[in-house]
C-alpha positions in Angstrom: 86.7 90.6 97.5 89.3 90.8 94.8 89.1 94.1 93.0 90.8 94.2 89.6 89.2 97.2 88.0 91.9 99.8 89.0 92.1 101.4 85.6 88.4 102.5 86.1 89.2 103.9 89.6 91.2 103.1 92.7 90.2 102.8 96.3 91.3 106.1 98.1 94.1 105.8 100.7 92.8 106.1 104.2 95.2 108.9 104.7 93.5 110.7 101.8 90.1 110.3 103.5 91.5 111.8 106.5 92.8 114.8 104.6 89.4 115.3 103.0 87.7 115.5 106.3 90.2 117.6 108.0 90.4 120.3 105.2 86.6 120.2 104.8 86.2 121.0 108.6 88.9 123.5 109.1 89.7 125.1 105.8 86.1 125.3 104.3 86.5 129.2 103.5 86.8 130.2 99.8 90.5 130.8 98.9 89.4 133.9 97.1 87.8 135.6 100.1 89.6 138.6 101.6 89.1 137.7 105.3 91.6 135.6 107.3 89.7 132.4 106.9 90.0 132.8 103.2 93.6 133.7 103.6 94.3 130.4 105.4 92.6 128.4 102.6 94.6 130.2 100.0 97.9 129.5 101.9 97.0 125.8 102.0 96.1 125.9 98.3 99.5 127.4 97.6 101.3 124.9 99.7 99.6 122.1 97.9 100.5 123.5 94.6 104.1 123.8 95.6 104.2 120.3 97.0 102.7 118.8 93.8 105.1 120.7 91.8 108.1 119.5 93.8 106.9 115.9 93.4 106.6 116.3 89.7 109.8 118.3 89.3 108.1 121.3 87.7 107.3 124.8 88.6 104.1 125.6 90.7 103.0 128.1 88.0 102.8 125.2 85.6 100.0 123.4 87.5 96.3 123.9 86.8 94.1 122.0 89.2 91.1 120.4 87.3 88.3 118.2 88.1 90.1 115.1 86.4 91.1 113.5 83.2 88.1 114.5 81.1 88.4 118.2 82.0 92.2 118.1 81.7 92.1 116.6 78.2 89.3 119.0 76.9 91.1 122.0 78.4 94.5 121.0 76.8 93.1 119.9 73.4 90.5 122.7 72.8 92.4 125.3 74.8 95.5 124.9 72.7 93.6 124.5 69.4 91.7 127.8 70.1 94.8 129.6 71.3 96.9 128.8 68.3 94.4 128.6 65.4 96.0 131.6 63.8 99.1 129.5 63.2 97.2 126.6 61.4 94.3 124.2 61.9 96.0 120.8 61.5 95.9 118.5 64.6 97.3 115.0 65.0 96.1 112.3 67.4 95.7 108.5 67.4 92.7 106.3 66.5 92.7 104.8 70.1 92.4 107.8 72.3 90.1 107.9 75.4 86.7 109.3 74.7 87.4 112.6 76.4 90.1 113.2 73.8 88.6 111.6 70.8 85.3 113.4 71.1 87.0 116.6 71.7 88.8 116.2 68.4 85.5 115.3 66.7 84.1 118.6 68.0 87.0 120.6 66.6 86.5 119.0 63.2 83.0 120.6 63.1 84.7 123.9 63.8 86.9 123.8 60.8 90.1 121.9 62.2 91.6 119.1 60.2 92.5 116.1 62.3 94.9 113.2 61.4 94.0 110.1 63.4 97.1 107.8 63.4 96.4 104.1 63.0 97.9 101.5 65.4 99.4 98.1 64.8 98.1 94.8 66.2 99.7 95.8 69.5 97.9 99.0 69.7 101.0 101.1 69.0 101.4 103.9 66.5 104.3 104.0 64.2 106.8 107.0 64.8 107.6 106.9 61.1 104.0 107.4 60.3 103.7 110.3 62.7 106.6 112.0 61.1 104.9 111.7 57.6 101.6 113.0 59.1 103.4 116.1 60.6 103.0 119.3 58.6 104.1 123.0 58.9 100.6 123.9 59.8 100.4 121.3 62.6 99.5 123.3 65.8 98.8 120.4 68.1 99.8 116.8 68.7 97.9 114.8 71.4 99.0 111.3 72.3 97.9 109.0 75.0 100.9 107.7 77.0 99.3 104.4 78.1 96.2 103.1 76.5 93.5 102.7 79.0 92.1 99.3 77.7 95.1 97.3 76.6 98.0 99.1 78.4 100.2 99.8 75.2 102.8 102.4 75.7 103.1 104.9 72.9 106.4 106.5 71.8 105.8 109.8 73.4 109.5 110.4 74.3 110.4 110.0 70.6 107.6 112.4 69.5 108.5 114.9 72.1 112.2 114.9 70.9 111.1 115.4 67.3 108.8 118.4 68.3 111.4 120.1 70.5 112.6 122.1 67.5 109.0 122.6 66.2 108.0 125.8 68.3 104.8 126.2 66.4 103.5 122.8 67.6 102.1 122.1 71.1 102.5 118.7 72.4 99.9 117.2 74.8 100.1 113.8 76.6 97.3 112.1 78.4 99.1 110.4 81.2 95.9 109.4 83.2 96.7 105.6 82.9 100.4 105.9 82.7 101.0 108.1 85.9 103.1 106.2 88.5 103.0 103.1 86.3 105.2 104.2 83.5 107.6 107.1 84.6 107.7 110.2 82.5 109.8 113.2 83.1 107.8 116.2 82.2 110.5 118.8 82.0 112.9 116.8 79.7 110.4 114.9 77.4 109.4 117.8 75.1 105.9 117.8 76.6 103.9 121.1 76.8 100.6 119.8 78.3 100.0 116.7 80.4 96.9 115.3 82.0 96.8 113.5 85.3 93.6 112.3 87.3 93.7 111.9 91.0 91.3 108.9 91.3 93.6 106.8 89.2 96.3 106.7 92.0 94.1 106.5 95.2 93.1 110.1 95.3 89.6 111.5 95.4 87.3 111.4 92.4 86.8 114.8 90.8 90.4 115.8 91.1 93.2 116.2 88.7 95.9 118.5 87.4 97.1 119.7 84.0 100.7 120.5 83.5 101.1 123.6 81.3 104.7 124.3 80.4 105.6 128.0 80.8 105.0 129.9 77.8 102.2 127.6 76.5 98.9 129.4 75.8 95.5 128.0 76.6 92.0 129.5 75.8 90.0 128.8 78.9 86.8 126.7 78.6 85.0 128.4 81.6 84.2 132.0 81.9 84.3 133.1 85.5 86.3 134.5 88.3 89.8 133.8 86.7 91.0 131.1 89.2 94.1 129.1 88.3 95.8 131.9 86.6 92.8 132.6 84.5 92.9 129.1 83.0 90.2 127.4 84.9 87.6 129.6 86.6 85.6 128.1 89.5 86.0 128.0 93.3 88.9 125.5 94.0 88.0 122.1 95.4 90.5 122.6 98.2 89.8 119.3 100.2 90.0 117.3 96.9 93.2 119.1 95.9 94.7 118.4 99.2 93.6 114.8 99.1 95.0 114.3 95.6 98.4 115.8 96.5 98.5 113.4 99.5 97.9 110.5 97.3 100.4 111.9 94.8 103.1 111.8 97.5 102.1 108.4 98.9 102.1 106.9 95.5 105.4 108.3 94.2 107.1 107.3 97.5 106.6 103.6 96.5 106.7 104.0 92.7 109.7 101.8 91.8 108.9 99.0 94.1 105.2 99.2 93.1 106.1 99.1 89.3 108.3 96.0 90.0 105.6 94.3 91.9 103.1 95.0 89.1 105.5 93.5 86.6 105.6 90.3 88.5 101.8 90.1 88.7 101.4 90.9 85.0 103.8 88.0 84.1 101.8 85.7 86.4 98.8 86.7 84.6 100.3 86.1 81.1 101.6 82.8 82.1 98.3 81.7 83.8 96.1 82.9 80.9 98.2 80.6 78.5 96.8 77.6 80.4 93.1 78.6 79.9 91.5 77.3 76.8 90.4 79.9 74.2 92.1 82.9 76.0 93.3 85.4 73.5 95.4 88.0 75.1 95.4 91.5 73.5 97.9 93.3 75.7 101.5 93.1 74.3 104.0 91.4 76.7 106.5 94.0 75.6 106.0 97.9 75.5 103.0 97.7 77.8 102.3 99.1 81.2 102.4 96.4 83.9 99.0 97.0 85.6 96.7 96.1 82.6 95.9 92.8 80.9 93.3 92.6 78.2 92.0 89.2 77.2 89.1 87.7 75.3 87.7 84.3 76.4 86.6 83.1 72.9 82.9 82.1 72.8 81.9 83.9 75.9 80.4 87.4 75.9 82.4 89.8 78.1 79.3 91.1 80.0 78.4 87.4 80.9 81.8 86.6 82.2 82.1 89.9 84.2 78.9 89.1 86.1 79.9 85.5 86.6 83.1 86.5 88.2 81.2 89.0 90.3 79.4 86.2 92.0 82.6 85.2 93.4 83.4 88.8 94.5 85.9 89.3 91.8 85.6 92.5 89.9 87.0 93.1 86.4 85.6 95.2 83.5 85.0 95.2 79.8 85.9 98.4 78.0 86.9 101.6 79.8 84.5 102.7 82.5 83.5 105.6 80.3 82.3 103.4 77.5 81.6 100.1 79.2 77.8 100.6 79.1 77.8 101.2 75.4 76.7 98.4 73.1 79.1 96.9 70.7 82.8 96.0 70.4 85.6 98.0 71.8 86.7 100.4 69.1 90.2 100.2 70.5 90.5 96.5 69.8 88.9 96.8 66.4 91.4 99.4 65.5 94.1 96.9 66.4 92.7 94.4 64.0 90.7 92.3 66.4 87.5 91.1 65.0 84.2 92.6 66.3 83.0 89.3 67.7 86.3 88.7 69.6 86.4 92.4 70.8 83.0 91.9 72.3 84.4 89.0 74.4 87.4 91.0 75.9 87.6 91.7 79.6 90.2 94.1 81.2 92.2 93.1 84.4 93.8 96.1 86.0 95.9 96.0 89.1 97.2 98.4 91.7 100.3 98.3 94.0 98.2 96.7 96.6 97.1 93.8 94.5 98.6 90.6 95.8 100.1 87.5 94.1 97.5 85.4 96.0 94.7 87.5 94.6 95.9 86.8 91.1 96.3 83.1 91.8 92.7 83.0 93.1 91.5 85.0 90.0 93.1 82.7 87.5 91.7 79.5 89.1 88.3 81.1 89.3 88.4 82.4 85.8 89.4 78.8 84.5 86.4 77.2 86.5 84.0 80.0 85.5 84.9 79.6 81.7 84.4 75.8 82.0 81.0 76.3 83.7 79.8 78.8 81.1 80.9 76.5 78.2 78.8 73.8 79.8 75.7 76.1 80.1 76.1 77.4 76.6 76.3 73.9 74.9 
């Protein structure tokens, strides 16, 4: 099996599965309980928070454990908009955000907020100059995806963060779900106030994540309840999942630089190999993109047909992001980049992990070429 759908989810590390079982068996008590078993769970929760903070070079009080990227984005975007609506109601984001962010902004529009959706160029990147023109005195929130989940384009979040450092009335949120451990980002020095991270994107358990909340940043909670996570995210903490995610965080960051260098080599091999396949139109830019994603259309072949054809050879890729792959129609992200709807419907996403090997990429490229030729014969 060759698994190349790592942007949808990653396979958990064996050590993470061990942690899930151990914590579930021995620290099953509610961390909020007053008895000694609850106290032990609370201590483990505190230790996990401290370890995550140390790995991310932030303060433990700046971590809110969540259920993943969707909740993290909704809490950041809606929570900040509601908390600061007395300052203004103008929000800025991009036209190619993940659905969990894009739909959150659409909901806020129905509640009276005004949203500016920044367009992107043919490489899927926003213009910093256009962002500056869109910024207003009543802009209370800017939310920008660090790495696009379909094409891998890196957005100028450091430039935006630097611009916003002397704009204290504006909160800056970054969705780093796809960029984490693939494109390094220093939270404390990049002018970021809120940052979303999801555990299952770096070999942690599904249903886990964390939201970085810079000290002094206000959030209106989305859940009413027992006031867990400093009254920002009520609900009994998923202690086994949190511990598993922090284990994955440590294991991933231990190999980050060598992993990124390895991904760059694999991506170059993909770029070079795709140039030799007829009618392959690559949408991922060779510059300013994360190294783990390559998006390509095989012109004349529907993406869904190609995905299932590759699956017969136990090669697994995807079409759009997993959250929208079952929706009919072309990728809205590719269309926003100027790709025609027909070509966008023919795009597949190849996404790798540190564990992906050069041999797997070689096999994928040769199988892809054979599969494309076979499908062309069938379709004549």
